[in-house]
LOKOL-410832 format. One record per residue: residue in three letters; x, z, y of N, C-alpha, C in turn. Coordinates in steps of 0.05 Angstrom, whole numbers, plus 5000, padded with zeros to 4 digits. Atoms other than C-alpha are relative to their C-alpha. Example, Ala and Ser with C-alpha at 12.3 -4.5 7.8 and 13.67 -1.06 7.14 Angstrom:
ALA501850004976524651564910501850005024;SER498449994976527351434979498550145022;
This chain:
MET498349785007517062088847502849935005;GLY497150064996524162108873501850024977;LYS498350005021530262038831500550284989;ASN499449715008531562788831497550184997;GLU502549855000524262998834499450074970;GLU500749925028521963388773497450175002;GLN502549855001514863668759500250154970;ILE500049845024514564228708497550184997;GLN502249845008508564538674500850174975;VAL499549845025508665088620497449994983;THR502349995019504165028559500750174976;GLN499749865025503065468499499149834975;HIS501150175021500264878459501349735002;ALA498350254994505764358461498949754986;PHE500950245012503163878408497249905010;LEU502550104990496263878437500449835026;VAL499350184978499463608501500849714991;ALA499050265011502963058461497649834988;TRP502350145012496462888424498149905022;GLY501650094977492762868490501049745011;GLU498950254990497562338516499449774982;PHE500950195020496361948452497249915003;ALA502850054997489062018460499249865024;ARG500650164975488861768531501249724999;GLU498950295001493661178519498249824982;LYS501550165020489460938459497049985005;GLY502850034991482761028495498250194987;LEU502049815009479761618459498650155020;VAL501349844979478562018520497749835015;GLU501950174986475261438554497349954983;ARG502350045018470761298493498150254999;MET501649755003468562038488498550035027;ALA501349974974467062038563497649825002;SER502250224995462461428557497750074980;VAL502349955018457961738502497850135017;LYS502349904985451061868531498950264986;LEU501249755008448862588527498050095021;ARG502249944982442362838557500350245016;GLN499549744987445163508580501049965028;LYS499250014971446363658654502950095004;THR497249914993453063718685499950235022;ARG499749784981454664368722503049995009;GLN497250004993461964538726501549784983;HIS498750185020463964118665497949814988;ARG501850195012460863488637499750074970;PRO500449935028457863588568501949824981;GLN498050155015462463018543502750144999;ALA497549875000468463418565499950274982;LYS500049765016466064028526500049934969;VAL499750105027465163608463502749924994;LEU497150065003472263358474501650264996;GLU498749745003474464078482499650114971;PHE500749925029471064228415502149864982;LEU498350155016475163678383503050095002;VAL497249904996481763928414500450274987;ALA499949765011480064618390500549974968;ILE499850065029479264328318503049904994;LEU497350105004485963968325502150225002;GLY498249765000489164628342499650204979;GLY500549815022486364968281498750245007;THR501549784991481865418318498250134978;ARG501749905023478565908268497150075010;GLN502549934990472866158312499749865027;LEU500450124975469765828372501050175024;GLN499349824978470966428415502950025005;ASP497150004997478566358404500749815022;ILE499550154978478165818456500650155026;SER499649824977477666358508501350284996;LEU499249725007479566998472502450024984;ALA497649995017485766818433502350115018;ALA497649904984492667098454500849805021;HIS499550214979493866428489497749815000;PRO502650165001487066158506500449705007;LEU499850294996486265408504498849935027;ASP501150074974481665418565501650075025;LYS498449924977486965708607502749835000;ASP497650175003492265188588499549745016;GLN500650214983492164718646501649734991;ALA498350255009497664238617498549864979;VAL501650145022493364108556497649855013;ALA502550144987487163958600500849755012;GLU499150244987491163468641500749774981;ALA499150195020494063138581497549854988;TRP502450115011487063018556498149885023;GLY501450124978484862748624497850165012;GLN501949814990480963368646501350185022;ALA499249824977481163788710500450274990;GLY500049745012480264398666498250034976;TRP501749955023476864688605497950205006;ALA502349804996470265048599500550254981;ASP500049755016469365748571498849944974;TYR500950055028467765778496497050014999;SER502949985001460665978511498849755011;GLY501150264990459465328550500249794976;VAL499650185021462264948492497950064979;SER502049935020457665318445497349915008;ARG502850094992451365168486499949704998;THR500250305003453164428490499849924971;MET500350075028454364378416497450054987;SER502549945011448064738399497749845009;SER502150174989443964278442500149724991;LEU499750285009446363638410497849914983;SER502050125019441063198377501649854978;TRP498750175022442462808313500849745012;GLU499150274988442662168354502650025017;GLU497649964985447662448400502750054982;ALA497849965019451962708342500949744988;HIS499250255013451862028309501349835022;SER498650154979453761708378503050085004;ILE497149884997460062168382501549904977;VAL498650095023461861988311500749705002;LYS499550304997461061248327502449965019;ALA497550024982466061348385502550064986;LEU497649945016470961668337500749784982;ASP499550205018470061108288501149755014;GLU499050224984471060578340502950035008;PHE497349954995477560918361501849954976;SER498550025025479760928288500349734990;GLN500350285012478160198273502649855000;PRO497650145000484659878296502150114980;PHE497949885018488860388255499249944972;LEU501150065025484560268196500549714992;ALA499550305003484959508206503049964993;ALA497250035006492559578204500550044970;GLU499549945029492359898135498849794983;LEU501450195016487459388109501549735001;GLU498550244998491358798137502550004984;MET497549995014497659038105499549984969;SER500750025027494359128037499149724992;ILE501050265006490758468039502449785001;ARG497650184999497258108061501650024976;GLN498349975023501058418004498449984974;LYS501850035023495158287956499950254983;LYS500049765014494759007938497050114996;ARG502649895005488659367908499650255018;LEU500549764985485459897953499450224980;THR500749785018485060577920498450205016;LEU501849814986479161017940499550244982;ASP500649765014477861727920497450135012;GLY502449874990471162067926499550264989;ASP500549725010468862787920497750115017;LEU502249834986463363277940501150285002;THR498849744996465963927971498150195012;GLY501849814990462164547985501150145026;ILE499449844976462264898054498350245001;PRO501749775001459665588042499850165025;VAL500549834977456666068093499350284986;SER500849735012454866808085497449984984;ASN502450015017449866888028497650165012;THR502249854987445867358072499049895027;SER500850114975445566918132497549845000;LYS502650144998438966628156500149825025;SER499750154976441666258218501149734997;TYR499050275005444265628186497849824990;PRO502450165008438865088184500749814975;ASN500050175025437564738117502450064982;ALA498049925021443165118081498450054974;ALA501249965027441765168007502250114980;TYR498249885020444765517946500849784980;GLY498950205018449265077902502950094992;HIS497449945011455765047865502349945022;MET497750024980461765167913502250184991;ASP497649855009468665377891499450184975;ASP500549875027466265537819498050245003;GLU501949794997460865997847497349885011;ILE502650074987453465957869500150135026;GLN499949894973453766027944498149865018;LEU501550114979449665888005501749825019;GLY498450154981451865298048499149705000;TYR500450294998452564558053502049864983;GLN498350185015455763988016500949775016;ALA499150234987460063438044501149784980;GLY499250225016460862768008502249855015;VAL497750134986467762488027501449784983;VAL498550225012471861858012502549975015;SER497450054987479161768025501349744989;LEU498650245005483661168025502950074994;VAL497049985004490761187994501449815020;SER498850174979495060958052503049994996;GLU497150035003502060668046501450115024;ILE498749904977503560888116499750305004;CYS500649724994500161558122499450184977;GLY500649845023499061788052497149994991;ARG503049985005491661908057498649985027;LEU501850024976486261698108497150054990;TRP502949955005479261938109498349765010;LEU501750234992474061378109497350095009;SER502849954996467361718109499550294992;GLY501049745007463762388106497150025004;THR503049974998456362528093499250294996;HIS500849724998452763178106497550044981;HIS502249945017448163488053499450304997;PRO500649715007444664148035501850094976;GLY498149895019448464607990499249954970;ASP500750045027444264447928500449714991;THR499450275009446363707927502050004978;VAL498250015022449763517862501449725001;SER498450245000455163007852498749754986;SER501150215016451362587801498049825017;THR501950154983446462367856501349865023;GLN498650094976451662157906502049794997;ALA497850215004456061617875499549745017;GLU500750254984452361017906500450075030;THR499749934970452161377975502950005007;LEU497150004995459661497973501049735003;VAL498950275002461160777955498949845025;LEU501150154976456460478009501050095027;GLU498949904976458960938062502949915005;ALA497150114997466260738047500149715006;GLU500150304994464459998046499249965029;ALA500850024974460860068112502550065020;ARG497749934984467160388140502349795000;LEU497950205002471859888113499249725010;GLY500950274994467659288129500749804980;LEU499350175023469859018062498950104974;ARG501049915028467559027990501049824979;PRO499250195021469458737923497749814993;TRP502150205010465958147890498250154979;ARG501849885018459758407856500049874973;ARG499950125027459758307780497149924992;THR502850085006452957947778499649904972;GLU500250115028454457617712499550234980;LEU500649765018454658307679497350095003;LEU502849904995448258517712498049804989;GLU502150195012444657877692499950054969;LYS500049955030446757987620498850274993;ARG501249745006444758727623497049975002;ILE502950044999437758517647499049844977;ALA501050175024437257987591499950174976;ASP499949825024439158517540497650194999;TYR502349835002432958907558497749854986;GLY502350155011428658337531499450084969;PRO500549905028429258527455499150275000;LEU500949725002428659247470497150035010;LEU502649984988422459157514497949874978;GLU501850135021419458687459499550204979;SER500449805023420759207405498150235008;ILE501849774990417459757447497349915003;GLN502650104996411659317463498649954972;GLN501250035027410659167388499250294989;ARG500749725008410959927375497550105015;LEU502449914985405860027430497549874987;GLN502450135013401059517397499450154974;ALA500549885024402059837330498750305004;GLN501249734994400460527362497249985009;LYS502650034992394460257394498149964977;ASN501550055024392059997328499750274985;GLY500249745012393760677297498250185012;ARG501949844987389761037350497249914993;GLN502750115004383860577340499150084971;THR500649925027384160717264499450294998;ALA500449714998384761467277497350065010;VAL502849954987378561437322498049944982;GLU502050095020374661047271499650204977;ARG500049815022376561527216498750275008;HIS501349774990374562117258497149975005;GLN502850064996367961787277498549994972;GLN501250005028366661677201499650294989;ALA500049725008368362397187497850145015;GLN502049864984363862627243497349924990;ALA502650095008358062187219499250134973;ALA500749885025358562457147499450295005;LEU500749724995358663177175497350025012;ASP502849994990352563047216497849954979;GLU501950075022348862737157499950254982;HIS500149765019350663327112498750255012;LEU501249784987348663817165496949975000;GLN503050045001341763507168498850044974;GLU500849965028341263517093499950314994;LEU499849715005343364257093497750135014;GLU502449884985338164437147497449964986;SER502550055015332664097107500050154975;ALA499949845025334864427042499550295005;GLU500649714993334965107075497250075005;GLN502749974993328165017102498149974974;SER501650035026325464787033500350244983;TYR499749775017328565366997498550265012;GLN501649794988325465857047497149984994;GLU502950055004318565537040499250064972;ARG500749975028318665536966501350274987;GLN499049745007322366216964501749994975;ARG498150025024327665966916502550145005;VAL497549855000334066336902502449804998;GLU497650175001340565996920502050084980;ARG498049965023345165956860502649865006;PRO497350124995352665776860499949694993;THR499850285009351265096828497649845011;SER502550124990344764956866500749785020;ARG499650214982343864356911500750115029;LEU499649864973343864826972503050095001;ALA497249905001350565136952501949775002;LEU498250244998353664446940500049875028;LEU500150124972351264207008501750175019;ARG498549824983354564817041502949924996;LYS497250055006361164647007500749735013;SER499750274991360363907028500650025032;VAL499949974970359364127103502950135006;GLN497449884995365564587099502349794997;ALA498150225005369664007070500149815023;ASP500350214979366863527123501450115027;ARG498949874974368864027181503049984998;LYS497150005003376064087154501049725004;ARG499250294998376463317147499849915028;CYS500350104972373663227217502050125019;ASP497949884984378563727248502649874995;SER497450145006384363387213500349745013;ARG499850274987382462707236499950015030;LYS499949974972381162957306502950065010;LYS497249924993388263247306501749734998;ALA498750265003390662547281499549845025;VAL500650154975387162237341501750095024;VAL498449894978390562717389503049934998;GLU497150085004397462577358500549715005;ALA499850304995396161827360500149935030;GLU500150044972394361867433502550115015;ALA497749924988400362287449502349814996;LYS498050205005405061787416499849745017;LEU500650234985401561237451500750045030;ALA499449944971402061567520503150025004;LYS497149994998409561697507501249735002;THR498950295001410760967491499149865026;GLN500650124975406760747552501650095022;ALA498249894979410761197596502849884997;ARG497350125003417160927565499949725010;ILE500450294989414660207579500149985030;ARG500149994971413060387651502850065011;GLU497349934991419960707659501949774996;LEU498350225005423260117627499749765018;LEU500750214982419659617669500950075029;ALA499049914974421260017731503149985001;GLU497350025001428460037709501049715004;ILE499450285000428659287697499549875028;GLU500550074972425459177766502050085019;GLY497849904983430559607797502549844996;LEU497750175006436059207764499749725012;ARG500750254989432758567786500550005032;GLN499849984971432558807858503050035007;ARG497049964995439959037852501549744997;LEU498750275005441858347825499549815024;LYS500650164975438358007884501650095022;ARG498549904978441858457933503149924997;PHE497250045005448658357900500649695003;GLN499650294997447757587897500149935030;ALA500050044972446257597972502750115012;GLU497449894990452358037985502349824992;ASN497850195008456957567945499849765019;GLN500150234982454256977988501150065028;ASP499249904973456057388050503050124998;ASN497549875004462957588024502249794994;PRO498050215005468057018033502850104992;GLN497549895006474057488026499750264985;PRO500349745014472558007972502750114995;ILE497549865005477658537961500050114971;GLU499849865026480358857898500250305007;ALA500249714992478859617900499450154973;GLU500649835023478660197851498950255012;PHE501249744993474660847854500850214979;ARG499349795018477161497825498150245008;LEU502149784995471862047817500350194976;ASP499849805021471462687779497549994982;ALA502050005021466662857721497350035012;GLY502649964988461063067768498549755006;PHE501250264993460062337786499749824976;GLY499450195023461462057716497749984980;SER502250075017454461957688500249704994;TYR499850295008453861297650498549825020;GLN501550164980448661067701501749955024;ASN498150044978453661167757502249824994;ILE497950175009459260837719499249724999;ALA501150285002454960227705499549885029;LEU500450104972453060177778502749935013;LEU497450064987460260207802501449764988;ILE498850245013462459697750498549755011;GLU501550234990456859217775500749965029;MET499450034972459159347847502849885003;GLY497550135000465859057827502650175001;TYR497849824998470359667825501550034973;GLU498649905025475759857775499650305003;ILE501149745000473460537754501950194983;TYR498549785014477661167736498450255004;THR501549774999473461777721500050154973;LYS500649865024471362287670497150014995;PRO502950015008464662277632498950275010;HIS501549764992459462767658499350164975;GLY500549825023458663367612502150004978;ASN497849985020462463527548499149854975;LYS500950145026458263107497501749794992;THR498250225006462962517503502550114986;ALA497649895013469162947488499450094972;GLN500749935028465563247428499649774982;ALA500150245018463762567401502649884994;LEU497350115006470862327410501750174981;ARG498549825019473462927373499549944972;LYS500750085027469762677312501449764991;GLN498450255005473862037317502850054990;VAL497249955006480362387304500150214976;ASP499449805022483262787246502950085000;ALA497349895001489763097224502149775002;SER498250235002492962417215500249835025;THR500150164977491262157284502650045018;PRO497649964984497562027327499250055028;TRP500649934972497362357395502349935017;THR497750084983501662137455500250215021;ARG499649814978504662657502499949865026;VAL500350104973502662527572500750185023;GLY499349784980504663177607501350234986;ALA498449775013508163827596498350134979;ASN501649865020502264127560497449824992;ALA502350185003497663507551500849764982;GLU499750235018496762967498497449855000;MET502350184997492162387495500049814975;VAL500450235020489261887442497749835014;ALA501850174986485261287466498949774984;TRP501350235013480560717446499449795022;ALA500850234982479860047481497249904994;ASN502550125004473059727489498050184983;PHE501949815014469260347464497349995012;LYS502950024990461660327470498950264998;PRO501249745001459261017488496949964999;LYS502949995003451961177471498950055029;GLY501149964973447961087535501249845021;CYS498750154979452760647571499749704995;PRO500750275007450959907578502749824997;TYR497650145000458359697582502050144983;PRO497749865015464459827536502150095020;LEU498049874981469660277568502550054983;ASP497749875012476760487554499650305001;MET500649735002475961187529502550154989;ALA497649845008481261747520499050284996;LEU500649725005480862437491502750145007;GLU497749844992485662947523499850274986;ARG499949715008487863607496502250155014;PHE498349854985491264147533500450264988;TYR499149755010495064737511500450205023;THR499749804981494065347554500450274986;GLY499449785017497465907517499249944971;LYS501050025027493965997451497349835000;THR502350114998487965627476500449685002;LEU499850294999486864877461497549895012;LYS502450134987481964497509500049714998;HIS500250285002479363807504498149905023;SER501750144982476563317555500449704996;ALA500050285005475262587561500749845027;LEU499450174977477662027608498549724994;CYS501150265004474161347619500949815021;HIS499050214980476360697653498649754994;PHE500950285003473560017666501649835019;GLY498450184982477559437694502249864985;LYS497950175011483558997685502550144990;ASP497449845007489059527678499850064970;PRO500049955030491159577605500850294995;VAL499349724998490860327608500550114971;THR499549895027490660437531502849934990;GLU497450065008497460127526502250185011;ASN498149834988500860637570498550275008;LEU501749754993497261327565501350185021;PRO498849824980502361717607499449885029;ALA500550124973501161227666497050035005;TRP502649954995493661277656499450305009;PHE500349714994493962037656501150065027;GLU499049964974498462037718498449895022;HIS501650144980494361527756497450145005;TYR502549854995487761897746500650255016;ASN499649724987490662577765501249975026;ALA499250034974493662277827497850025020;ARG502349964981486562337855500250305012;GLN499749744987488863047871500649975029;ILE499550054970490662717938497550075016;ILE502549944985483362787959499450314999;GLU500549725001483063507934502050145019;ALA498249894981489363657975498949965028;GLY501250044976485763338033497750195008;ILE502249814996479663768025501250295005;LYS498949744994484164378022501250005027;GLU498850034972487664138085497750045020;GLY502249984982480964078119499150295006;LYS500949724999478964788103502150185011;GLN498049804993485565138112501449945026;VAL498550074975488764758169498049955023;PHE501950044977482664538210497650184996;CYS501949795002478565128187497249914997;LEU502850105005472564728162498450204985;HIS501649805015470665308117498850215019;ARG501249804979469065698181498349845019;ILE501850164983462965368212499850145027;LYS499849874973463365488287497549995016;VAL502550064986456365278306497850054982;ARG502349935016449265398283498049764999;SER501850254999445764718301501049824979;GLU499350185024445664248241501449755010;PRO498550234991447763628282502950085008;ALA497449924992453564038309501750074976;ILE498649955025455464258239501149744987;PHE499250265009455463538217502449895017;LEU497850084983459863378276502650144996;GLN497549855007464863928259501249884975;GLU499050125025465363628189501449745007;ARG498850274997466762938215502350025018;MET497649984982471463168269502450124985;ALA497849905016475663558218501349774984;LEU498950245012476362898179501549825019;PHE498650174978478062518243502650135007;ALA497549864990483163048263502349964981;ALA498050045019486962948199501249735003;ASN499150264995487262198210501649975027;PHE499150034974488662268285503050105000;ILE497249915000494962698274501849834986;ARG498150195015497762218223500749755018;TRP499550234982496861638272501850075024;ALA498349924977499762048329502850044991;THR497349965011505762208286501449745001;CYS498950274999506961458278500849935028;TRP499750074971506161368353502450145013;LEU498049864988510761918372502849914989;ALA497550095013515961668323501149735013;GLU499250264989515860998359501250035028;GLN498949964972517761308427503150034999;THR497149984998525061248448500750315005;GLN499449704997528061958442502850035010;PRO497449944989534062278475501950024977;PRO498150015020540462248436500450284986;ASP499449725010541063018427497550165000;GLN502249805000536363578408497349874997;THR502650135003530863098388498350134977;LEU501949915021524863378350499149764983;ASP500950235016523662898291497250054988;VAL502749955008516162908283499549904971;ARG500450085026516762508220500550184977;LYS499449795020519463108183498150245000;LEU501849794998513563528203497449934988;GLY502650065013507263538159497850085020;VAL502449944984500263598188499850305004;LYS500549715000499964338170501850115022;ARG498249874981506164508209499549915029;GLN500650094972504364078269497850165011;VAL502549854990497564438274500850305004;GLN499849704998499465158257502450095015;VAL497549944984506365128292500049865026;GLY499650174978506964548337497850045021;ALA502249974982500064628369499850285013;HIS500049744988501665348385502850085009;ALA497349964991508765268408500149985031;SER499849994971510765438480502149785008;ALA498150194990514364878518499749945030;GLN500150094973515764598586499049714999;VAL500850284997512063948604501349895023;ILE498250094980517163578645499449695007;ARG500450274991515762968687502249945021;ASN498050094979521562608723500449714998;SER499550284995524361928737500449884972;ASN499750105026526061858663497749984984;GLY502550015016519061958639498950294997;MET501449765005515262538607501250124974;PHE498749865023518263058559498650264993;LEU500749725007516563688521502850124993;ARG497649845007522364188521499050264990;PHE501149765013520764738472501550245009;SER498849754992522165448494501750144978;GLU498349865020527165908463498350204983;HIS501849845014521266328440498249854979;SER501550185018518265748399501549954974;ALA498750075024519865528329501949765001;PHE498350244994523064888358501750055024;SER498549924976527465268407502349805006;GLY497850174989531664798450499649704993;MET500450275007528764158419498449875022;VAL501550174981525863578460498549794987;LEU501750225010520263098448499249825023;ALA500550174978519762498493497249864993;LEU502750135002512762198507500349745012;PRO499950294990510961498529501249975028;GLY498750074973514961198586502650115003;ALA497349894997521261588573502049784994;ALA498350235002527261138580502850124994;PHE497549925006534161218547501749754992;SER498150225005540160768537500449954970;ASN499350025030541060918463497749874985;GLU502150115018537460548409499350204979;LYS500949835022533260958362500749914973;PRO499550105027534760918289497549864989;PRO502450135008530160458251498250194983;ALA502249855013523760768225497949824988;SER501750225010520860208184497350114988;PHE502549895010515560668154497950015022;PHE501849974976512560758224500049725014;ASP500050254985514660088253497849804991;LEU502050175012509859728207497350045015;LEU502549924987503860088238500349965030;GLY499650004971506860138308500049705011;HIS500050284992508059378312497349895000;PHE502750115002501059228290498350125023;LEU501649864979497859738339500849895027;SER499250114973501759458397498649745007;ASN501250264998498258798386497050025000;HIS502949975002491259098379498950205021;PHE501049824979490759578439500549875027;
């Protein structure tokens, strides 16, 4: 290209062009192109149509048909296609057919490619935390993705709790990492039917997050060993009760047999007496032997029925205790298998990390809390149900001092509190909230090194900071339109869920990358001041000129866009001025420059 030569294209999706350059430079387009798909290529490769689906999600497309039928169709934007390394885009109907034909294996292969692209960025986060000896903070949640309650075209959709209602749809189990650089990064997402409940998913969330991180805490095997040992006296007590109940059942059976024998004997005597009275034509009188025998038989029948009932009751108690022992033995065996697995994991974990998990009350069963404690995490959660809060309310009275922790919230706490049903002592707190004239109570629980009972406002603030994952879920639904399922095949639905999580991370990483580019001295668009929502809903639909000249590649936003007159330089642009320091992004940028 000569010194004065200049190539200009017009785009209606400026930020999609910038993100395409980022995707190509960091290898995403190449990775997606290498995924093996069994579908045939006609005008467009199936891999290109899957990539187009991702680009549509990045642009916040509400309906799949908007790819072709929107006011400014994506499939007509040649500048975007070229930025993403494509000769052109397919019609939305072709994208729909490709997505609907994906198998589960292919969907997982695509997700694997996205994860491989993400790995260096995630490694940068982890290296920074490990170098600074900081604890990782993970947040987990289960979010509903409803569909029309009258629809029959969504495979394996089921009714469940979604947005405080019973709706038809799916559930997605998600885990996010609190990021010093990006604020929030999604680690994992699992696809479930709509009737899946949080209490069954705690271990799944943790294992998915650990697989994604490639790191885990040191398992607390010493606690698990003691927990298993503590079952000994309980098991012995139940076995003693079992033996006593076996003896009791045997006694009840023998007494019933004795009563039955007495009844049989008296029945024979009664039959013989009745025959004798008939042969001798004697009159039965109230005090006669025959009348007394009849009374004895009646008494024997009542006694026999009563003792038979005692046998049934003894057998029911025995069966209940036997079931309890089987359940207890299965529980102990499960814990022993867990201990064996955790011991092996510790042997294979030369560099354990410190990490905490924050979960809402849906995950807060004592069984889940105990598991996460044994897995080595610092736990911040709420107990499942309201029984714990009710029990804690009995621990306070009018003289109990409460600590204000928020504008309308107060707390009182207990360290090393042993809740009924939990094998480990926890830090417990009772919260009360004033909402007008209504006073509401709830409980918090914690396990770990943090002295939370010494600073209740900090405990309250730290737990409620898990709203970062709730904000992320809201972002996924409102910005990337995850609440609008664009496909009907379940592998494609799963892929849409994972692409929405990936898109949120991708834009944050692209923001760091764009901020690292040398920008012209005047009229520069500072992407660091633009949130993900504005980049998607405004920047990805802004009109601009894509200019290539001897200085490099630029986006010059049109006067009809929200960024009128602003310029964004892309890789390769050269300027004599030095950009101002951007240490927030330099940390990640420097690391990435050494890993790609």
